[in-house]
N, C-alpha and C positions, 0 to 999 in steps of 0.2 A: 823454488819459489817464484823465481824469476822466468823459468820455463813454464808454469804453469799460466803466468801471466801473455808468454807469449802465444800459447794454444789458445788462450781467451780470445785475445786479439784478433788469430788466424779464423777461428769460429764465425766471431762477431765481423769481420769484414766477407767471409762466404754468404751469410746471411743478408746482410747488405746488398751484395751483389746479386742474391737469388731474389730478394725483393724488388730490384731496381728492373730485374728483367721479367719478374711474374706478369704475365697477360693480365689486361684488365679484364674484369668479371663478365663472362659470357664472349670472351674472346675465342673460345675454342669452338664457339658453334657455327654450322655452315653459314653461308651467306654474307651480305654487305650491308645489310639493313640495318636498323634499331633494335635491342633485345625487348622484347616484351614478357615481362613475367606476372604469371597469374597466380594470385591467392584465393584461398577461400576466407569466410567472415573470420575464422580464428587467427588468421595472417599466415596460414600453414601454405606450400606450395600445393598446385593441384597440376598432379602428374597425369600425362598423355591427354590433357586436354587439345580438343579442336578448337584452336585459333584461326581467325581469318579477318581479312582487310577489305573494305568496300572503298573505292575511289570517287566520292561524291563529283568531282568534276568530269570525269568520262564514263557516267554512267547513263545509260540511254533510258528514257522516258518509256519507250515502247517495248524493250527489252526485261524492263521492269515491270509492267503491267503484264506481259505473256508469262513471266515467273511467278507471279502472283496466284495467278488464275490455274496455274499447274499444280503448285504446292498446298495454296490455302493457306500456308503458315508463312509469319513474319520473319520468324527466324531462319528457316529455311530457304525462305526468298533471298535472303540476304547473304546467306552462304553459297546458294545459286548463283548469285552477282559477283560474288568475292574476286579480287585481281590476285589474291594468293591464299592460301589455306597452307598452316603450320600443325606441328603437334608440339607441345610441350614436353621436356626432358623430366629427368629426376629431381630436379629443383625447381620445377614449374616454370623453366625457361622457354622461349622460341625467338631465334631470330630469323627477323625478317630476310628475305632473298636481296629484297632492293629498298632504297630510301624510301620514305612515303612521302607524297607530295602534298600540298596545304587541303584541308578539309577530308582527313581521312577519317573513316568508321572502322573501329577496331572493336571485335567481339570475340568472344568464346565460351565454349558451354562443356560440360563433362555429365552425363546422366541428366537430373534434376538442376544441376548448378549452371547458371548463365549470367553473363555481365558483360555491358558494353560499353563505348566511350566514344564520342565525337572530338577530335581534336583538332586544331588549327594546324599543327605540325607535331613531330616527335625529334625530340633534340638527342644528342649523342648520348645523353644518360638513360635512355629508352623511356618506358612506361611500364608503371604496374596496375594490372588491369582486375579488380576485385569481384568475385563471382558471388552471386546469393543463391540459397535455394529455392525451387518453386514447386507450389503445391503440386502433387501429381495424382491422375484420375487414371483407373484402368478399366476397359470394356471388350468383352468379348462378343464375337458374331458368330452363330451358329449357320449353314446352309439349312435347306428345307428339311433335309433327311438327318438334322441333327449333327450333323460334322463339322469340323472348325473350318472358318471359311478365310481362307488366306488372300491379302491384297485389297483389303476392304478400307479406303480412307474413308476415317472419323473427324468430325470437326466439333470441337470443343462450343458449347452455346450456353447463355444465361437464359432459363425458362421466363417468358413472361407475356404478357397482351399489350397490343393485338398480334403480337409475333414474338419468337424467338428472336436474340441478339448473339448473332454469330460472332464468336472471337477468332482472330487471325492465329489458330492454333490445329495444325492438322495433324494425323499419325496413321500410319496403315496398320493392317492387323498383319501378323507373323504365321508362321505354320501352325501355331495352336489357336489361331483366331483371335488372340489379345493383342490389342495397342494400347500404349502409355501415352497420354496426354499431359502436358505441362501446362500450370498457367502462364499466360502469357505476361513478359515483362511491362513493366509500365511503358517503355517506350512505342509498344505495340498498340496502346489502346487509345494515342492520340487520333481523334476524329471520330470515334466511336458515337453513335446515338445517346448511351447511356454508359456510363463508366460499372462495370460489375462490382456488385459488393458479396461478403460472404463467400461460401462455397457451395452454393447450390447450382449445379451445373449436369448439363445433359450431353450426349455423346452424339452428332447427328450422322446417320451414314448417307454418304456421299454416292449413293447409286443412283440408275434409274429405276425406280421403283414408283407405283401409282401412289402410295401415301409416303408421307415424309415419317422416316423410321428416328425416333429418339429415345436413346438409353438414360435413364437417369443413372447417374454415378456420384460418387463421393470421395473423398480422400482415404476413406477405410476400406473397402470393400471391392467387388469387380461387378461392374452392371452386364447385364448379357441378354441379348436380344436374336431374333434368328430370322433371317431372309425368307422372300417368297420364292416359289420354285423360279430359278433363274440361270443365266447360261452366259459365257463369254462368247462375246460377239467382235466378229472380226470386220473390221471397214478397210476397206480397199478403194484407192483413187485411181480411175481409169481416164485414159485421153489417148484417142484415135493415132494422134500425130507425134508423141512423145513416147519415150521408152517407159516402162512400168516402175522404176524406181526412180523417175525423174522428181518426184514431188514429194513433201516434207510439210510441213506446219502444223499447227493447233487443232485439236477438234472436241467439241463439247458434244454429250448426246444423254438428250434427257425428255422426258414425257411429252408427246406432241400436244396434249394440251394446253400445256404449260405457255403455249404460244410461240413466240421467237426467240425469246431469250428465258434463261431461268438462272436461278443460282442453286439448283437444287444438287447438280452435278460440280465437279470439279473438271478443268481440260485437262486431255492427255496429248503426248508428243504423235504426231505422223512421223514415220522414218520409213524410208523405203516404200514410200506409197501405199503404207498400210497400218493399224492402230489396231491393239486388241483391246477392246472395251469390257471390264471386267464385271461380272453379276449382274446381268441386263435382266429385270423381270421379264419370264415369260406371258405372250399374248400381251403385249403393252405399243401402241403405237409410238413410233419416237420422231425425234426430230435432231437433225444434225447440223450444228454452226460449225464453219470450217474456216480456218484463216489459212491461206496457202501459201507454201515457200518454193524457191528451187534453190538448190545448191545446198550446202550446210559448212558450219562454223563460220568464221569471217566471213565469208563469202555468200553466206545464205541472204537471200532477199524476197521479201513477203510480197507476191502478186496481186493479191484479192481474196474476196470472202464469198462465202456460198450459205446460204440456209435452204435445207431440202429435208424432205418428208422419208423416213427410214419404215419400210414395213415390219411389223413386230415378230417376234422371234416365237414360231412354234411351239406348242405344249411340247411334241416330241422330237424337235429338230434337234441334231445329234452335234453337228459342226455348223452352228450357223454364221453365215457371211453376208457380207452386204457391199455393193459396188456404187461409189458417188462417180457419178461423169462429169469430168470436167472441160469438155469438149462441146457443151451445149450453149457455147458463146463465141468468143474471140479473144486472143491476145492482142493487146494493142500496144504497140512500140514508138517509141518517139524522143526527143530531145528537147528537153525546156530551156530556153536562152532568154537573155534579156533583151532589152530595147536595142540597143549595139548588136546583137547577134552573140554575145560572148555567153557561154556554158553557164547556167545556173546550178552547179553543182552542189552534191550534198543539202541540197535544199527539199520542202514539202509542199504541196500543192493539192488541194481537194480537188478530185474529180467525180464525172455521175454523168451516165447516159442519159441525154434529154430525153424527159417523160418517165424516167424509172428510176425514181429516188432511192430503191432498195438496193441499187447498184453503187449507190455512194461510197468512196477509197479515197485515201489519203496516197499519193504516190510520193516515192522518197526517190529521189535522183542519186544517180552515181556522181563519179567524182570528174566526169565530162557531160553532166546533167543529162544523161541518158535515163530513161523509165520502161519499164516494161510491167503492165497490168493485165492480168488475166480476169476477164469479165465473164462471167457465168449466169447462166440463167437454165431452169428446167425447160422451158419454152418462151416463146416469143422473141428470139434473138433476131428473126428475119427482118422485125419491124424497127429494128435500132437504124438511125442514120447519121445521129451527131452526138457529139460528147463535149460536156462543159467543162473546162480546166481553169480552176480558180475560182475567188469568190463571184459572189453577183454582181458585184459593181466593177472589180477588176481582173475578174476571169474573161475567158475566149471561150467561143463555140467553134469546135472544126466540125466538118464533116465526116463521115465515116467513109473511106471509100468502099465499093463493093466487096462481099467478103462471104464466104462460105463457112456456117456455123463449124467451130472446133479447128478454124485455120488462122492465118495472124495478118495483121494490116499495121501500116506504118503510117505515121502523123508528118513523119519529119520533125523540123524545127518547129517549136510551138513558143512563139513569142508571148512573156507576160509581160506588164507593166513594171 
C-alpha cells in the first residue's frame, strides 16, 4: 500500500513538473508577435485561412488609391497593402512575425468566409477573429467564338436608375471563363451612394468595350455573357533618352468617347515599360491615362501623368501593339527648400506648366528635398517657358531653362515659404 502511495506521489510530481514546463498556447508557432485565432460562426477553427495585418499609421494614401484602382475590390486592396500575411494552422491559429503597433487592421478570409477588426492594440493574450459567410454570385464570360474568356475582371453592382451602383467587389475569370464574386462586408460599404438591399445584382465586365456589359447574377445559378470581337493589346512606353526597361506605373485604357476619364475599366500595372491589356474590343478608338514611375519596390517614384489617344485595334490585326512616347516633353529636376535653405524632405507640392492646366502634378520630394517631374505632352512642349510650384498664393514661378523635347532641365533649389 505504501509502495502504491509512493508511485502515485511520483506520478503527480511528474505531471506537475510537465504542467509547469508546458509552453503557453501557441508558443510553438513561429514568430514573436501575438497569436490570432480565427473561428467560424459556430466557434470552430478556420483552417488554412489567409490572415493579414494592415498598419494604419504607416499607410500611404497614394498607395491605397493606386491599389484600389487596380484591384477594384475592398478586400483585395487591404490585402495588397498588408504589412504581413499569414496562414492559420489546424487549430485556426497564426502567430504574427512581429508585435503590432497601435491602430492595426486585422482581416482573414477563406472562400466565402470573411472577418475583420480594427483594434487600438493587441495584448499578450492575442486576438480572436470571427468570420462570417458572404453571399456568393457566379458569372461566366465567353469570347466572340463561344470559348471561355480567361482574365476578364468582373465587378459586382446593384442595378438601378439613373445608373448602376458599383460595389467594391471584383473577381477575375479563370480558365473556364468563370468568376465567383462575394457580397462586400459591411466595412466596405461606408461612403456608398446607397446601401445595397436584397440580392439583385449584376456583374459588370471591366473591359474596353463600346457598350457596358452587365451580367444578371443571383446566389443560385451562373450568369453568362459573350464579349464582342476582341484582342489583347500590348502597350509599350518609349523614350529616346532612357533604356527600354526604365519605366513603370499604372495604366488605364478605355473607349475614347468617354472623354479624359472613365470608370469603365480598371487600371493595370506597367512593368518593364510595357503592359498587356486583355480583351480590348476591335475597331474601337481608345484613350490611355498613364501615371508614370521609375524604379521599383520601395525605391519606386511617381514621375508624372499623361493622357493620350490610342488607335483602334484592327479587325484582322493578329498581334496588336501600340507605343506611348514619353519624350514629347521634358524631365524637370530640382530641390525644394525652405526660406533658410534647408531641404523640405518628404513633402508634397503642386506643380503645373504655366498656361497648361492638364500638366498639373503633385511633386513628392525625397529625403534631401529632391524631386523629379516628367512633363509630357503629345504636342506643344516647345512653347513651355515657366512652371508654377506651390499654391496660387504661396507658390513660386520659375522660368524653364531652354530645353530640347525629350531632354531634361534642372531648376536647382526652389524656395517655398
